[in-house]
C-alpha positions as CSV (number, residue, x, y, z in Angstrom):
1,M,4.8,-53.1,-50.6
2,R,6.2,-49.7,-51.2
3,I,8.3,-47.3,-48.8
4,E,8.1,-43.4,-49.2
5,E,11.0,-41.7,-47.7
6,I,10.2,-38.5,-45.4
7,P,12.9,-36.3,-45.0
8,A,13.4,-34.5,-41.8
9,S,12.9,-31.2,-41.2
10,P,14.4,-30.3,-38.1
11,K,12.7,-27.1,-36.5
12,K,14.4,-24.1,-35.8
13,P,15.3,-23.3,-32.1
14,K,13.1,-22.3,-29.8
15,L,14.6,-19.1,-28.1
16,T,14.8,-18.5,-24.5
17,R,12.8,-15.6,-23.0
18,V,14.9,-13.9,-21.0
19,A,13.9,-11.2,-17.9
20,A,16.4,-9.1,-16.3
21,Y,15.6,-7.7,-12.0
22,A,17.5,-4.4,-11.3
23,R,16.8,-2.9,-7.8
24,V,18.1,-0.3,-6.2
25,S,17.6,0.7,-2.2
26,S,17.4,4.4,-2.4
27,D,16.2,7.0,-4.7
28,K,19.9,9.4,-4.2
29,D,21.3,10.3,-7.5
30,A,24.1,8.0,-7.5
31,A,22.0,5.1,-7.3
32,F,19.7,6.9,-10.0
33,H,22.8,5.9,-12.3
34,S,23.5,2.7,-11.0
35,L,19.9,1.9,-11.9
36,E,20.7,3.0,-15.3
37,A,23.7,1.5,-15.6
38,Q,22.1,-2.0,-14.4
39,T,19.6,-1.4,-17.2
40,E,21.7,-0.8,-19.8
41,Y,24.1,-3.7,-19.0
42,Y,21.7,-6.6,-19.2
43,Q,20.5,-4.8,-22.7
44,N,24.2,-5.7,-23.5
45,Y,24.4,-9.0,-22.2
46,I,21.0,-10.7,-23.5
47,A,21.7,-9.1,-26.6
48,A,25.1,-10.7,-27.0
49,R,23.5,-14.2,-26.8
50,P,21.9,-15.3,-29.9
51,D,19.4,-18.0,-28.5
52,W,18.5,-15.6,-25.9
53,E,15.2,-13.6,-26.7
54,L,14.6,-10.4,-24.5
55,V,11.3,-9.9,-22.8
56,A,11.8,-6.7,-20.3
57,I,14.0,-5.7,-18.1
58,Y,12.2,-5.1,-14.8
59,S,13.6,-2.2,-12.2
60,D,12.4,-1.3,-8.9
61,N,14.2,1.7,-7.4
62,G,14.0,3.5,-4.0
63,I,12.8,-0.2,-2.3
64,S,14.6,-2.3,0.0
65,G,14.7,-5.7,-0.7
66,T,12.7,-6.6,2.4
67,T,9.6,-6.6,1.3
68,I,7.8,-7.9,-1.5
69,H,5.5,-5.2,-2.7
70,R,7.5,-3.9,-5.3
71,P,5.3,-2.8,-8.5
72,E,8.0,-4.6,-10.8
73,F,8.9,-7.5,-9.1
74,Q,5.3,-7.8,-8.7
75,H,4.8,-6.9,-12.8
76,M,7.5,-9.1,-13.4
77,L,5.9,-12.6,-10.9
78,Q,2.5,-11.7,-13.1
79,D,4.7,-11.7,-16.6
80,C,6.2,-15.7,-15.3
81,R,2.3,-16.5,-14.9
82,E,1.5,-16.0,-17.7
83,G,3.7,-17.9,-19.2
84,K,5.8,-15.2,-21.2
85,I,9.5,-15.6,-19.2
86,D,12.0,-18.8,-19.3
87,L,14.6,-17.6,-17.5
88,V,15.3,-14.9,-14.5
89,I,18.6,-13.2,-13.9
90,T,19.4,-11.1,-11.8
91,K,23.1,-9.3,-10.2
92,S,23.0,-11.0,-7.3
93,V,20.8,-12.9,-4.5
94,T,20.5,-9.6,-2.5
95,R,19.3,-7.5,-5.4
96,F,16.5,-10.4,-6.3
97,A,15.2,-11.2,-2.0
98,R,16.9,-10.1,1.4
99,N,13.6,-11.8,3.1
100,T,14.2,-15.6,3.7
101,V,10.7,-16.2,3.6
102,I,10.1,-14.3,0.4
103,L,13.0,-15.9,-1.6
104,L,12.1,-19.5,-1.1
105,E,8.6,-18.2,-2.0
106,T,9.2,-16.7,-5.1
107,I,11.8,-19.8,-6.8
108,R,9.6,-22.5,-5.7
109,E,6.6,-20.9,-7.6
110,L,8.8,-20.0,-10.6
111,K,9.9,-23.7,-10.1
112,K,6.9,-25.1,-10.5
113,L,5.7,-22.5,-13.4
114,G,9.4,-24.3,-15.6
115,I,11.1,-21.0,-14.6
116,D,14.6,-20.7,-14.0
117,C,16.2,-17.8,-12.1
118,Y,20.1,-17.6,-12.2
119,F,22.2,-14.8,-10.5
120,E,25.3,-13.8,-11.2
121,K,27.5,-13.0,-8.7
122,E,26.7,-16.4,-7.1
123,D,27.0,-18.0,-10.1
124,M,23.7,-20.0,-9.3
125,H,20.9,-21.4,-10.9
126,S,17.2,-21.6,-8.9
127,I,17.1,-25.2,-10.7
128,S,20.1,-26.9,-10.0
129,S,20.2,-30.1,-7.5
130,D,21.7,-28.0,-4.8
131,G,20.1,-24.4,-5.8
132,E,17.9,-24.0,-2.9
133,L,20.2,-24.8,-0.6
134,L,22.5,-22.6,-1.2
135,L,20.0,-20.2,-1.6
136,T,18.3,-20.6,1.5
137,L,22.3,-19.7,3.5
138,L,23.0,-16.8,1.3
139,A,19.2,-15.2,1.9
140,M,19.8,-16.1,5.4
141,Y,22.7,-13.9,5.3
142,A,21.0,-11.3,3.7
143,E,18.2,-10.8,6.1
144,E,20.6,-10.3,9.3
145,E,23.0,-7.8,7.1
146,A,19.5,-6.1,6.8
147,R,18.6,-6.5,10.1
148,S,21.7,-5.0,11.6
149,A,21.5,-1.9,9.4
150,S,18.2,-1.7,10.5
151,E,19.9,-1.5,14.2
152,N,22.3,0.6,13.5
153,Q,19.7,3.0,12.4
154,K,18.0,2.8,14.9
155,W,20.4,3.5,17.4
156,R,20.9,7.0,15.4
157,I,17.4,7.9,15.4
158,Q,17.4,7.3,19.1
159,K,20.7,9.3,19.4
160,L,19.4,12.4,17.9
161,Y,15.8,12.1,20.2
162,N,17.4,11.8,23.6
163,Q,19.5,15.7,22.1
164,G,15.4,16.8,21.1
165,K,16.9,17.1,17.5
166,P,14.5,15.8,14.6
167,A,15.6,13.2,12.8
168,G,14.3,13.8,9.1
169,G,10.9,13.7,7.7
170,H,9.3,16.5,5.7
171,T,6.3,19.2,7.4
172,F,4.5,21.3,5.1
173,G,5.4,24.4,5.7
174,Y,8.4,24.2,6.7
175,R,12.2,22.9,5.7
176,L,14.2,21.1,7.5
177,M,18.1,22.8,7.5
178,G,20.2,20.8,9.2
179,E,18.3,19.8,12.3
180,K,16.6,22.9,12.7
181,F,13.0,23.2,11.1
182,E,12.2,26.8,8.9
183,V,9.2,28.8,8.0
184,V,8.6,27.9,4.3
185,P,6.5,31.6,3.5
186,E,4.6,30.3,0.8
187,E,3.3,27.2,2.5
188,A,3.3,28.7,5.5
189,E,0.3,31.1,4.2
190,I,-1.7,28.0,2.6
191,V,-1.5,26.4,6.3
192,K,-2.7,29.3,8.1
193,E,-6.1,29.9,5.5
194,I,-6.7,26.4,6.6
195,F,-6.8,26.6,10.3
196,R,-8.8,30.0,9.2
197,L,-11.3,27.9,7.3
198,Y,-11.6,24.8,9.6
199,L,-12.8,28.0,12.5
200,S,-15.3,29.0,10.0
201,G,-17.1,26.5,10.0
202,M,-15.8,24.0,7.1
203,G,-14.8,20.5,7.8
204,Y,-12.2,18.3,6.1
205,S,-13.8,17.8,2.9
206,K,-14.9,20.6,2.4
207,I,-11.1,22.2,2.8
208,A,-9.7,19.5,0.4
209,R,-12.4,21.0,-2.2
210,S,-11.7,24.0,-2.1
211,L,-7.8,23.5,-1.9
212,I,-8.1,21.8,-5.1
213,E,-11.1,23.9,-7.0
214,Q,-8.0,27.0,-6.6
215,H,-5.3,25.1,-7.5
216,I,-3.5,25.1,-4.7
217,P,-0.2,22.8,-4.7
218,A,-0.1,20.3,-2.1
219,Y,3.0,18.9,-0.7
220,F,5.6,17.5,-3.4
221,G,2.6,17.8,-6.2
222,G,0.7,15.8,-4.5
223,T,-3.6,15.8,-4.1
224,W,-5.2,17.7,-1.2
225,S,-7.3,15.3,0.8
226,V,-9.2,14.7,4.1
227,A,-6.2,13.1,5.7
228,S,-3.6,15.4,4.5
229,V,-5.9,18.2,6.3
230,R,-6.8,16.5,9.4
231,N,-2.8,16.1,9.5
232,I,-2.1,19.9,9.5
233,L,-4.9,20.5,11.7
234,L,-3.4,18.1,14.7
235,N,0.3,18.6,13.8
236,E,1.9,20.3,16.6
237,K,4.8,21.7,15.1
238,Y,2.8,24.5,13.2
239,A,2.5,25.8,17.0
240,G,6.4,25.5,17.3
241,D,6.6,22.5,19.1
242,L,7.6,19.3,17.8
243,L,7.1,15.5,19.1
244,L,9.5,12.7,18.1
245,Q,8.8,9.4,17.7
246,K,5.1,9.5,16.3
247,T,5.9,6.1,14.3
248,F,8.4,3.6,14.6
249,C,9.4,0.6,12.4
250,E,7.3,-2.6,13.5
251,D,9.8,-5.0,11.2
252,F,12.7,-4.5,9.5
253,R,11.4,-6.8,6.9
254,T,8.8,-5.0,6.0
255,K,9.5,-1.3,6.4
256,K,6.0,-0.6,7.8
257,K,5.7,1.9,9.8
258,R,3.6,2.1,13.4
259,K,2.0,4.3,15.1
260,N,3.5,4.9,18.8
261,T,0.5,4.4,20.8
262,G,2.4,3.7,23.9
263,E,5.0,0.7,22.7
264,L,8.0,3.4,23.0
265,R,9.1,6.6,24.4
266,K,8.1,9.8,23.1
267,V,9.5,13.2,23.3
268,Y,8.0,16.4,23.4
269,I,9.7,20.0,22.8
270,R,8.4,23.3,23.4
271,N,9.1,26.1,21.5
272,S,11.6,24.1,19.4
273,H,11.2,26.1,16.5
274,E,9.4,29.7,14.8
275,A,5.4,28.6,15.0
276,I,3.1,29.4,11.8
277,I,0.2,29.2,13.9
278,D,-0.2,30.8,17.6
279,R,-0.7,29.0,20.6
280,Q,-4.3,29.9,21.1
281,T,-5.5,29.3,18.1
282,F,-3.8,25.9,17.9
283,E,-5.2,25.3,21.1
284,T,-9.1,26.7,19.8
285,V,-8.6,23.7,17.0
286,Q,-8.1,20.7,18.4
287,Q,-11.0,21.6,21.1
288,E,-13.0,22.3,17.9
289,I,-11.4,19.2,16.5
290,A,-12.1,16.7,19.7
291,R,-16.6,18.6,19.9
292,R,-16.7,17.5,16.5
293,S,-15.5,14.5,16.8
294,A,-17.4,13.5,19.9
295,R,-20.7,15.1,18.1
296,Q,-20.1,12.2,15.2
297,R,-19.6,9.7,17.0
298,E,-23.1,10.3,19.1
299,I,-24.6,11.0,15.5
300,M,-23.7,7.3,14.4
301,A,-24.1,5.5,17.8
302,H,-28.2,7.2,17.1
303,R,-28.4,5.7,13.5
304,N,-26.8,2.0,14.1
305,P,-26.3,1.0,17.9
306,N,-24.5,-1.5,16.8
307,H,-21.7,1.2,14.9
308,D,-18.7,0.9,16.9
309,N,-18.7,-3.3,17.0
310,S,-19.1,-3.9,13.3
311,Q,-16.7,-2.0,12.3
312,K,-13.7,-4.0,13.9
313,L,-13.2,-7.1,12.0
314,F,-11.5,-4.8,8.8
315,S,-11.0,-1.6,10.3
316,G,-7.6,-0.1,9.5
317,L,-6.3,-3.0,7.6
318,I,-7.4,-2.3,4.3
319,V,-5.3,0.3,1.9
320,C,-6.1,1.5,-1.6
321,G,-3.5,1.5,-3.8
322,C,-5.0,4.3,-5.8
323,C,-4.7,7.5,-3.1
324,G,-2.7,5.3,0.1
325,S,-5.9,5.9,2.1
326,A,-7.9,3.7,4.4
327,Y,-10.8,1.8,3.4
328,I,-13.7,2.2,5.5
329,R,-17.1,0.6,6.0
330,K,-20.6,2.1,4.3
331,Y,-24.1,0.5,3.2
332,T,-25.7,0.9,-0.3
333,N,-29.0,1.2,1.4
334,A,-28.2,3.7,4.7
335,K,-31.9,3.7,5.4
336,S,-32.2,0.1,6.4
337,G,-28.8,-0.4,6.9
338,D,-28.2,-3.8,4.7
339,R,-25.1,-4.6,2.5
340,P,-21.9,-3.2,4.3
341,V,-19.7,-2.3,1.9
342,W,-15.7,-1.2,2.3
343,I,-15.0,1.9,0.5
344,C,-11.7,4.0,0.0
345,C,-12.7,7.2,2.6
346,Q,-10.9,9.8,0.2
347,Y,-13.1,8.1,-2.5
348,D,-16.1,8.9,-0.7
349,R,-15.5,12.1,0.9
350,C,-13.5,13.7,-2.8
351,G,-14.7,12.0,-5.7
352,K,-13.2,10.8,-8.6
353,A,-11.6,14.0,-8.6
354,V,-8.8,12.8,-6.7
355,C,-9.0,8.3,-6.3
356,H,-10.7,6.3,-9.1
357,S,-11.2,3.3,-6.6
358,Q,-14.6,1.3,-6.3
359,R,-16.1,-0.5,-2.9
360,I,-15.3,-3.7,-1.8
361,P,-18.7,-5.8,-0.7
362,E,-18.1,-6.8,2.8
363,T,-18.7,-10.6,2.2
364,I,-16.3,-10.4,-0.7
365,L,-13.6,-9.3,1.9
366,I,-15.2,-12.2,4.3
367,E,-15.3,-14.7,1.8
368,K,-11.7,-14.1,0.6
369,T,-9.9,-13.8,4.2
370,K,-11.2,-17.1,5.1
371,E,-10.0,-18.3,2.0
372,V,-6.6,-17.3,2.7
373,L,-6.3,-18.3,6.5
374,G,-8.0,-21.7,5.8
375,L,-10.4,-20.9,8.1
376,P,-14.1,-22.1,8.1
377,E,-15.0,-19.2,10.2
378,I,-13.4,-16.1,11.2
379,N,-13.2,-13.1,13.8
380,Q,-11.6,-9.6,14.6
381,T,-9.4,-11.3,16.8
382,I,-7.7,-14.1,14.3
383,V,-8.0,-11.3,11.6
384,Q,-5.7,-9.6,13.5
385,E,-3.6,-11.9,14.5
386,H,-2.6,-13.1,11.3
387,I,-3.3,-10.4,9.2
388,S,-1.2,-7.2,9.1
389,R,-2.8,-5.5,5.9
390,I,-5.0,-5.2,2.9
391,M,-3.6,-3.6,0.0
392,V,-6.2,-2.6,-2.6
393,P,-3.8,-2.2,-6.1
394,E,-6.4,-2.5,-8.4
395,H,-10.4,-3.3,-8.5
396,N,-11.4,-7.2,-8.0
397,H,-7.6,-7.4,-7.0
398,L,-6.4,-8.3,-3.1
399,I,-3.2,-8.5,-0.9
400,F,-3.3,-9.6,2.0
401,E,0.0,-8.8,3.8
402,L,0.1,-11.5,6.7
403,R,1.9,-11.5,9.9
404,N,4.6,-14.0,9.0
405,S,5.7,-11.5,6.2
406,S,4.3,-13.7,3.4
407,S,1.5,-12.5,1.2
408,V,-1.2,-13.2,-1.0
409,N,-3.1,-12.4,-4.0
410,V,-5.9,-12.5,-4.7
411,F,-9.0,-11.6,-7.0
412,W,-12.5,-11.8,-7.0
413,K,-15.7,-10.7,-9.1
414,H,-18.7,-9.6,-8.5
415,Q,-21.6,-11.9,-7.9
416,S,-24.1,-11.4,-10.5
417,R,-26.7,-8.9,-9.2
418,R,-29.8,-11.3,-9.7
419,L,-27.9,-14.1,-7.4
420,S,-27.4,-11.5,-4.7
421,W,-31.2,-10.8,-4.5
422,T,-32.9,-12.3,-1.4
423,D,-36.5,-13.8,-1.2
424,E,-37.7,-10.9,1.0
425,M,-36.0,-8.4,-1.9
426,R,-37.6,-9.9,-4.8
427,E,-41.0,-10.3,-3.5
428,A,-40.8,-5.9,-2.5
429,A,-39.2,-5.4,-6.2
430,R,-42.8,-8.0,-7.4
431,Q,-45.4,-5.6,-5.4
432,K,-43.6,-2.2,-6.9
433,A,-43.8,-3.4,-10.3
434,L,-47.4,-4.3,-9.8
435,M,-48.2,-1.1,-8.4
436,R,-46.3,0.8,-11.2
437,Y,-48.6,-2.0,-13.6
438,R,-51.9,-0.8,-12.1
439,K,-51.1,3.0,-11.8
440,E,-50.2,2.8,-15.8
441,G,-53.4,0.6,-15.9
442,K,-55.4,3.4,-14.3
443,S,-53.7,6.5,-16.3
């Protein structure tokens, strides 16, 4: 018997892959400096640990912690899911999330992935035995702070409305100086041109294309769109009036604004400031908009008697992540009215010059909605009750924002075209091929 000794070969200790998350909720200069300071701090903090390896520093600026829809926060979570991170460090619970549901769902998901979160201010690890209980209590406190701040902000805004004063906001053609709107001459000329073009017979999309082709700048360096042109033509401010509380914040957690359709009072002030468009021209444009809209409804009703009902399932819910416009329902074969798809209205009207989104088959939307809600069938009532918004950040990716303040990421793939064909479609294709073959044979 021969005994041979095999020497030990200890492996080099594996470095802990560490990521840091920083956030400031204001986009003011002081906040930018704060974000830079946080980023520099974490670079030095992680570099000082020889057993740590810096993966990335994820930072969101000017976004509230009550919402999960923070680009860098989502980027960090995706890297966690892909196994790139072992430990996440952040300044405090409030920097990570001010929404109890979001915090607990995120912590639990990361815990299942074997990822720890360390909160410096509280000196707490999420994977510790009492970590989740303490985090729940702290998150509830942070959420209550956010709710209180929201109520104070609402009170301030209502006080301004009672005095007939705007609470802020931006309007192309005007600059808000204190509590009064002052005309910006160069922008006012563009507004006048938009009204003139509309009365000459041009529609929203043609006006938008014309402005883009002339390289006329839009507000804040954005791109002209159907929505921006329409909003200018409908905005009472250009006639010198002011309508206050057009929208309101539906939920302090999501910060989502909702159109005020009678839920809250409105305040209308005539001759509030200098007009850019004379009142007669403004009223003429409003009448023309109403006439064209009525005509369009007649045309759609003639083409498809079920047009109004067929649009309602996802109407107003789907938002393009590329340009922020709404998705509308269309047909891949408009003549036969089959194969409905949902497409960004901006892309549909202006093309790739302003938006690069792609269509989503309605069958995919229905299928994924059933999966998210865990229901065998859905209808308009169910969809509206459970879903507040469906974001499309990129092709083949949907984010369902639910009314319970949670969200679900869904990915999908196009079915093979061959698999989507019906027997009738296959027979029609066969007959077409036979006819083509016979014609070629005769020639």
